[in-house]
ROPA-61780 format. One record per atom (N, C-alpha, C): x, y negated, z negated; residue in one letter. Coordinates in steps of 0.05 Angstrom, whole numbers, plus 5000, padded with zeros to 4 digits. Each point is the difference from the previous one (the first is absolute). Layout:
<kolros>
XYZa ...
</kolros>
This chain:
<kolros>
914291116614m 500049905028m 499849705000m 501849875016r 500049715000r 497649885014r 498949814987k 497649865012k 500849825022k 498650045024q 500749835023q 498649734998q 501549795006s 498849734999s 498849945027s 497949834999n 498749925025n 501949815016n 500350055026p 501749825016p 498949725001p 501849814997q 499149725001q 499949905029q 498049845007p 499849895027p 502349815006p 500950015024r 502249825008r 499149714999r 502049824996q 499449724998q 498749895025q 501050105024g 499049915026g 497050055003g 499250244991i 497150075002i 498349834981i 501149944976q 498549834982q 499649725012q 502149905013l 499849735012l 497950005022l 499950215016q 498150015022q 497150014989q 499650134977q 497350024990q 498949734990q 501849834991v 499149744990v 500049785021v 501350055023m 500149805021m 497349985014m 499349765008s 497549955015s 500450105029s 497850025014s 500150095028s 501749815017s 499749744995r 501549805015r 503050024994r 500750034974d 502850024993d 501250265011d 498450215001l 501150255011l 500549975030l 498349865014q 500549965029q 502549835004q 500349794983d 502449835003d 502550164995d 499950184980q 502350174994q 500650195023q 497950105012l 500350185023l 501449855023l 499149765006m 501249845022m 502949944994m 500649934974a 502749954992a 501850245004a 498950244994s 501550255004s 500550055029s 498049935017c 500450045029c 502249825010c 500149754991k 502149815008k 502750104990k 500150104976s 502550104989s 501050235016s 498250185007a 500850245016a 501049925028a 498749795012a 500949915026a 502849884999a 500549844979l 502649874997l 502250214995l 499350214984t 501950214995t 500750155025t 497950055017f 500550145025f 501849845019f 499549745001v 501649825017v 502950004990v 500449984974s 502750004989s 501550265006s 498550225000e 501350265006e 500850015030e 498349895017l 500749985029l 502549845004l 500249774986f 502449835002f 502450154990f 499750134977r 502350144989r 501250215019r 498250165013e 500950215018e 501549885024e 499049785011e 501349885023e 502749874992e 500049884976v 502549874991v 502250214996v 499350234988e 501950214995e 501050125027e 498250015019r 500850115026r 502049815014r 499749744996l 501749805014l 502549934984l 499950024973s 502349924984s 501050214981s 498750234999g 500850214982g 498849964972g 500450194982p 499049974973p 501249764986p 498649904980k 500949774986k 502650064985k 501949815000f 502650024987f 501950205013f 499250105024s 501850195014s 501949855018s 502250145007h 501949885019h 498849995028h 500449785013k 498849965027k 501650135021k 498650165017a 501350125023a 500249795022a 501750045019p 500349815023p 497349975014p 499349765006g 497549945014g 497649974982g 500250064974q 497849974982q 499749714991q 497549914995a 499449734990a 500549994970a 500249764989w 500249974972w 497649844989w 499450054975r 497649884988r 500549704994r 497949845003g 500349724995g 497849884982g 499250164980g 498049904982g 497150045010g 498249854988n 497150035007n 498849725002n 497849995015d 498349754999d 497150085005d 498249814997m 497250055003m 499149965029m 498250175008t 498849985027t 497150104999t 498750015023q 497250095001q 499850235019q 498350204992v 499350225017v 497050025003v 499150145020i 497150035005i 499150274990i 497950014984a 498950254989a 496949975001a 498750185014g 497149995001g 499049755014g 501649895018g 499249755014g 500549754984g 501250024976e 500649774984e 503049994995e 500949764990k 502949974995k 500650024970k 502150144994l 501050044973l 502849894997l 500749894977s 502749914995s 501650244989s 502350055012v 501750224992v 502949914999v 501750154985k 502849944999k 501450185020k 501549885018r 501450155021r 503049994996r 501350225004p 502950004999p 501249885025p 502449874997r 501449885023r 502550155005r 500650045026l 502450145008l 501549825020l 502750035000r 501749855019r 502150195011r 500949945024d 502350135012d 501849795012d 501950085016e 501949815011e 498649805019e 497650075010n 498649825019n 498049824986n 499750034974g 498149844985g 497750164988g 497749874997e 497750134987e 499050245015e 499450224986v 498950245012v 497050014995v 498550015021q 497150014998q 499050284994q 498350034981l 498850264993l 497750065019l 500150235013s 497950085019s 497450054985s 500250104975t 497650054984t 498649744994t 501549794993l 498849744995l 498649895024l 501350035024a 498849905025a 497350135005a 499850264995r 497450135005r 497949924979r 500949954975l 498149924979l 499249715004l 501349855017q 499349725005q 498849965027q 498950215012d 498849985027d 497749815000d 500349775013q 498049795000q 497450095012q 500150185020d 497650095013d 498050144981d 501150154981i 498350134980i 498549794983i 501449804992f 498849784984f 497949855017f 500749945025d 498149855017d 497550175006d 500450255005d 497750185006d 498150034977d 501150004975a 498350024976a 498349754997a 501249775005i 498549754999i 497949995021i 500750075025k 498150005022k 497650194994k 500650234990s 497850194994s 498049894980s 501049864980r 498249884980r 498449775012r 501349835016m 498749775012m 497850095020m 500650215016i 498050105019i 497650104985i 500450104976k 497850114984k 498549784984k 500949755003g 498549784988g 501349844979g 502550064992v 501349844979v 501249755013v 499249774989a 501049745010a 502849944989a 501549845014t 502749934991t 500049874972t 498049844994r 499949864974r 499250194978r 498950235007n 499250204979n 501850244999n 502249995015y 501750245003y 501450074973y 501149804987e 501550054975e 498450154979e 497549924995p 498550134978p 499350305006p 500150085025v 499250285006v 502450194999v 502549894996i 502350174999i 499950174974i 501050255002e 500050184976e 501649884977e 499350064976s 501249884977s 502950084996s 500950245012w 502750084997w 501949845017w 498949865020s 501749855018s 501249754987s 502349915009d 501249754990d 498749765013d 498150045019k 498649795014k 501949805013k 501950115015l 501949835014l 499149965029l 500449775011s 499449945028s 497050045006s 498349914982v 497150045005v 498549734999v 501549785003k 498749745002k 498749975027k 498149815003k 498449975023k 501649985026k 502149835000s 501649955024s 501550255008s 501150154980t 501650245006t 498250225011t 497650034988v 498150205010v 499249945028v 499449745006s 499249925027s 502250065020s 502549944993a 502250055019a 500350305005a 499750164979a 500250295003a 497850115019a 497649894997f 497850095018f 500549925029f 501149765004v 500649915027v 502050205013v 502150074985r 502050195011r 498750275007r 498450104982a 498850275004a 498049995023a 498349795001s 498049995021s 501249955027s 502249865001k 501449965026k 500950275011k 501050174983k 500850275009k 497650165010k 497749974986d 497650135009d 499149905028d 500249745004l 499349895026l 501850105022l 502650014994d 501950105020d 499450305006d 499450154979y 499550285003y 497550065017y 497849864994i 497550065013i 500249945030i 501949825008n 500249935028n 502450145014n 501550164986t 502450125012t 500250304995t 498550124982f 500550294993f 499550185025f 501550215001d 500050185023d 497350165002d 498850005024l 497550145004l 500350255017l 502550065008s 500450225019s 499450284987s 500150014973s 499550264987s 497050064997s 498349815008y 497150034998y 498850045028y 497950155002k 498550045024k 497249904995k 499149815016f 497549864995f 497850095020f 497650024990v 497750075016v 498349755006v 500249804982a 498349765003a 501449764988a 499249765009i 500949754988i 497649824997i 499949864978m 497949804994m 501349734996m 498749805010i 501049724998i 497849824991i 500649844980d 498149804990d 501549764989d 498649794994g 501249764990g 499049934972g 501549854985v 499349914974v 500849714997v 498349844987e 500649714996e 500749954971e 502249874995v 500949934973v 500849715000v 498849844982a 500749724997a 500049855027a 498050065017g 499849875025g 501950095022g 501550214994r 501950115020r 499150295007r 500150065026s 499150265010s 502450185003s 499650264993l 502150205003l 498850255012l 501650145016i 499250245014i 501250244987i 498350204994v 500850244986v 499450245017v 502050155009p 499550265014p 500350234981p 498350215004l 500050244983l 500250245018l 501950184995g 500350245016g 498850244986g 498750185015i 498950254990i 501750225011i 501450164983t 501750215009t 498550255007t 501450195012e 498750265007e 499150154975e 501149934977k 499250134975k 497849854985k 499249775012g 497949844987g 501049804981g 502649964997d 501149804983d 499649725012d 499549804983k 499649735009k 502549844993k 501249875020l 502649874997l 499949725011l 500349794983p 500349735010p 502549975017p 499749885024l 502150015020l 501649745001l 498949784989g 501449755002g 498249774992g 501049765006l 498549764992l 501049775017l 498149845010a 500749775016a 498049784996a 501049754999e 498249774997e 498949935027e 497449975002g 498649935024g 497150094999g 498549925020d 497250065001d 499550245018d 497950154995t 499450235016t 499049925028t 499749745005e 499349915027e 502449915015e 502450044989n 502549925013n 501450255010n 499750055026s 501150255011s 503050005000s 501349775001v 502949985001v 501250114974v 498949904977v 501050094974v 499550304996v 497650095007i 499450284997i 501850185018i 500549915024k 501750155018k 502850024989k 501149774990d 502750004988d 500150204977d 497950004983l 500050184977l 499950295009l 498450075021l 499850275010l 502650095013l 501349825014v 502650065012v 502150064979v 500049854979q 501850044977q 499550284988q 497450064996i 499350264989i 500950235018i 499649975026r 500950215018r 503050035000r 501549784998e 502950025000e 501050134974e 498449994980r 500850144975r 499450295000r 498950115022g 499650285003g 497150094999g 498149815001f 497250085000f 499350155026f 498650224997s 499150155024s 497650174992s 498350055020f 497650174996f 500950295003f 498750174984c 500750295001c 498650145023c 498049875012a 498650115024a 500749845024a 499050085023s 500549865025s 498849724999s 497949974984r 498749744996r 499549974970r 499749754992g 499449944972g 497549844998g 498849994976l 497549854995l 500749744986l 498849785009a 500349754987a 497349904991a 499749954974v 497549904989v 500349714994v 498449835012t 500349714997t 497349874992t 500249744993d 497649854993d 498649895025d 501150055023g 498849915025g 501249755012g 502149894987a 501349765011a 501350075027a 499549835019k 501150055027k 503049985001k 501149834982a 503049985000a 501350264990a 498750144982i 501150254990i 500050215023i 497750015014k 499850195022k 502149945022k 500349755006k 502049925021k 502850084991k 500749944975a 502750074990a 500450305000a 498050154992l 500250305001l 500550105028l 498549905019k 500450095028k 502749915011k 500949764992d 502649915009d 502350174990d 499850094975v 502250154987v 499850305006v 497550114997f 499750295002f 498850095027f 498949815015g 498950075026g 497650194997g 499950205018s 497850195000s 500350224979s 502149994984t 500350214979t 498449944975t 498449795000v 498449944977v 497149965008v 498150114985v 497249955004v 498949854976v 498149825005v 499149814979v 497350084990v 499750004974q 497450044986q 499349734986q 497849895007r 499149754987r 498750074974r 500649844979c 498850044974c 497149925001c 498250204994w 497249955003w 498949804979w 501449994977l 499149824979l 500549715008l 502349955012h 500549735011h 498049925021h 499450195018k 498049955021k 497249954988k 499450164979l 497449964986l 499749724990l 502149904986r 499949734989r 499849795022r 501450065022n 500049815022n 497249985012n 498750225004i 497350005012i 498049884980i 500350054975q 498249894980q 500049695000q 502349895007s 500149705001s 498249885021s 499150165019y 498249905022y 497150074994y 499550154979l 497250094995l 498849874976l 497349965000p 498749914976p 500450204977p 500049914976k 500650174977k 498250244997k 497549975009e 498150224996e 500750255017e 501749965020h 500850235017h 502750134992h 501349884980h 502650104992h 499950294990h 498050064984k 499950274988k 499550215022k 498249945018q 499450195022q 502550045018q 501449785005l 502450025016l 502050184987l 500449964974w 501950174985w 499250305002w 497450054996w 499150275001w 500450135028w 499449855021r 500350115027r 502950045008r 501849824992m 502850035007m 501250234984m 499250034975k 501050224984k 499150275011k 497550005010k 499050255013k 501650065025k 500649805016m 501550045025m 502850104994m 501349894980m 502850084994m 500050284987m 497850094989g 499950264987g 499450235020g 499349935024i 499450215020i 502650135009i 500050265003v 502450145008v 500450005030v 497950065015d 500250035029d 500449735013d 501949985018h 500749755013h 497749895017h 498850175016q 497949905018q 497549914984q 499450154979v 497749924983v 500649734987v 502549964991a 500749744988a 499849775020a 500850065026k 499749805021k 497149925005k 498350204999n 497149955004n 498949834977n 501050064976e 499149854977e 501049715002e 502449965010m 501149735004m 498349855020m 499250135022a 498349875020a 497449924988a 498850174983s 497549944987s 500349764981s 502349994986l 500549784982l 500449745015l 501350025023m 500449765017m 497349895010m 498250185007k 497349925009k 498549864978k 500250114976w 498749884976w 501149724995w 502649975002l 501249744995l 499249795021l 499750105025a 499249815022a 497449874995a 498250144986d 497349884994d 500149804977d 502349994986i 500249824977i 501949775006i 502450075010s 502149795005s 501850095023s 500249835021i 501750075022i 503050004991i 500649824982d 502849984990d 500850254985d 498150114984a 500550244985a 500450245019a 498450015021e 500350215020e 502749985014e 500849755007a 502649965013a 502350084982a 499749964974s 502150074981s 500450304999s 497850155000l 500350295000l 501150105027l 499049885021q 500950085027q 503049955004q 501049794987e 502849925002e 501950224989e 499050144980s 501750214988s 500450245019s 498050045018g 500350215020g 500350284987g 501550175014s 500450274991s 501850034976s 501549784994e 501950014978e 498750054973e 497449944998l 498650044975l 499650304995l 500150165022l 499450294998l 502450175008l 502449894997t 502450155006t 500250264984t 499449994974v 500250244983v 498050215010v 497749915011h 498150205010h 501150135026h 501249835017e 501150115025e 502250204995e 501549954978l 502250184993l 499050254985l 497450004994g 498950244986g 500850014971g 500749784988i 500750004971i 497450014984i 499950204982g 497650034984g 500650004971g 498050044984g 500350024971g 501149764986g 501550054979v 501049784983v 502149845015v 501650135018l 502149855014l 498849795018l 497750055012r 498849795017r 499349764983r 498950044976k 499349784982k 502549844992k 502350134999s 502549874992s 501149835023s 499350085025l 501349875023l 498249835017l 497449984993y 498349835016y 499749724987y 501649944980s 500149744988s 502849944990s 500549764992t 502649924989t 500050024970t 498250164988n 499950024971n 502650084987n 501650195011p 502550074987p 501949764997p 500249835020i 501749764997i 498749794983i 497349995000e 498649814983e 500650074971e 500250264994s 500750084973s 502749904991s 501950025019l 502749894995l 499949704995l 498549865016i 499849714997i 498649924974i 498150164992f 498649954974f 502150024977f 501750205001g 502050034980g 502049764999g 500649905024i 501849775002i 498749764988i 497549955007r 498649764990r 499650024969r 499550244990h 499750044972h 502549924984h 502350085011r 502549944986r 500849705003r 499049875020m 500849725005m 497949804992m 497750104990a 497849824995a 500649804978a 501650074981r 500549824977r 501949775007r 501350015023i 502049795007i 498449765012i 500349774987k 498549775008k 501749795014k 502650004993n 501849795010n 502150125018n 499350015026w 501950105019w 502049785008w 502650064997k 502149805005k 501050045029k 498249995019s 500750055028s 502049795011s 499949764989s 501849795010s 502950054991s 500350114976k 502750054989k 500950285007k 498250204998q 500750275006q 498350105023q 500949975024k 498450055024k 499350305003k 501550174987d 499550295002d 498550104975d 499049834983q 498850094975q 497650185005q 498249925018i 497650175005i 500850275012i 501949995019q 500950265012q 501350184979q 501649884982r 501350174980r 497950134981r 498149844991w 497950114983w 498450225015w 499549945026m 498550205016m 501550265002m 502649985006a 501750245004a 500150164974a 500549874977s 500150154975s 497350124992s 497849855006s 497450114995s 499350245018s 500949995025m 499550225018m 501550254991m 502549974991i 501550234991i 498850114974i 499149834983e 498750094975e 497350145006e 498549895018s 497450125007s 500450275014s 502150035015q 500550255014q 500350234981q 501149954976k 500550214980k 497450144992k 497749855002k 497550114991k 498250085023k 501049975025m 498350075023m 499950305004m 497650105003r 499750295005r 500150065030r 500250255006r 500050075029r 497349945012r 499949965026l 497649945014l 497950214996l 497649924994r 497850194997r 499550155027r 499950264998g 499750165025g 502650075013g 502249974985h 502750045013h 500450295009h 498450194990t 500350275009t 499150045029t 498549805010q 499150025028q 501849865020q 502249884990i 501849855018i 501350185021i 500650244993e 501250185020e 498250045024e 497450024995k 498150035022k 499949745016k 500249774987l 500049745014l 502549995019l 502350094990i 502449995016i 499750175025i 498850244997t 499550175023t 498249875020t 497949864990t 498149865018t 501449785015t 501649844986l 501449785014l 501950105022l 501350234995n 501750125021n 498450105023n 497750124994k 498350115022k 498949785018k 499349784988k 498949785016k 502149905021k 502549994992v 502149925018v 500450215022v 499950254993e 500350225020e 497749995020e 497649954990q 497749985019q 500249775019q 501049774989q 500449765017q 502150065022q 502250144992e 502150055020e 499050205021e 498450194992q 498950195020q 498149875019q 498349824990s 498149865017s 501349815019s 502449894991a 501549825018a 501350155022a 
</kolros>
């Protein structure tokens, strides 16, 4: 019986065993690049044969003829690679390959750069973070900056123009944010499913009713509508916001004042030793379910403030019934906590500030839309991580209540 010899390991396996971890990773990246280039070449070959027939074949009428090759760039994984592309000609001149046009889509390249910059990569540090398999083409500081400008301009256009008619909203929140000494207004819509949706962006102060009104009119023209006979608007208490809401939506909107904004406002009139008790009493008032009991607690709080500061009492009195709108509507549980303050929109603004905090040199004189572009891109990026409103399972009950209130008003009239 013939003795069987032990199989010898293949040369490739031997090489892998002696390669370091770093060398193995480099080899893997090189293989990925080679596979990508092979795939691109195959795509080109298929289109060339479709347009000009197999190589060395007789040309049928209307077919193009081959004209050699030259080097070009395609986008893969958000980076640019150098590839050899075939050239075709017909009686009208150069024939453009549709495959090449799709592989050179500038939007894909711009979006990849924007995504990295929004996550914190600076233009001067962009080249070192590119994967090792990339040819590192078009990654210089000026090129990266230009790509971000193009992508963020599209985000700014989108955030102010996208269609809202497919959404049904139960509430809207409006707040302002200041960046580099410039104020911007940010509205946030709450849909009937509890999704939070940034509605637009406008430069201006929350005390400017004209700017806010123009923004709300634009939102309404894009298809914004409440899913009930009335909608809820949660604001920081600025009179200009309330005026703009009434001008645009009339009696179809009810206003809830953010109790945290009002708390900070009242605290500014009180000695520091009363701040803790004020917070405790207001939190207790907002936690009461019954509307009448909450009104009684508010009257008690007002009396307590009158003994300390007339201005503090006037500040609470100024908010009127709007501080207890959620109580009047009978909103309870977690949903009430979500709607008696502007915390949902504050969370969005926090995400915007976090992404823009590292920018120190705003070129507002040269790029007047720079802040708005960064804001728009940051809003879109933040929205990806936004969860549904806490207590969203109770929204259906809120919609029923909003409709009932209108019916009761019509019957009493």
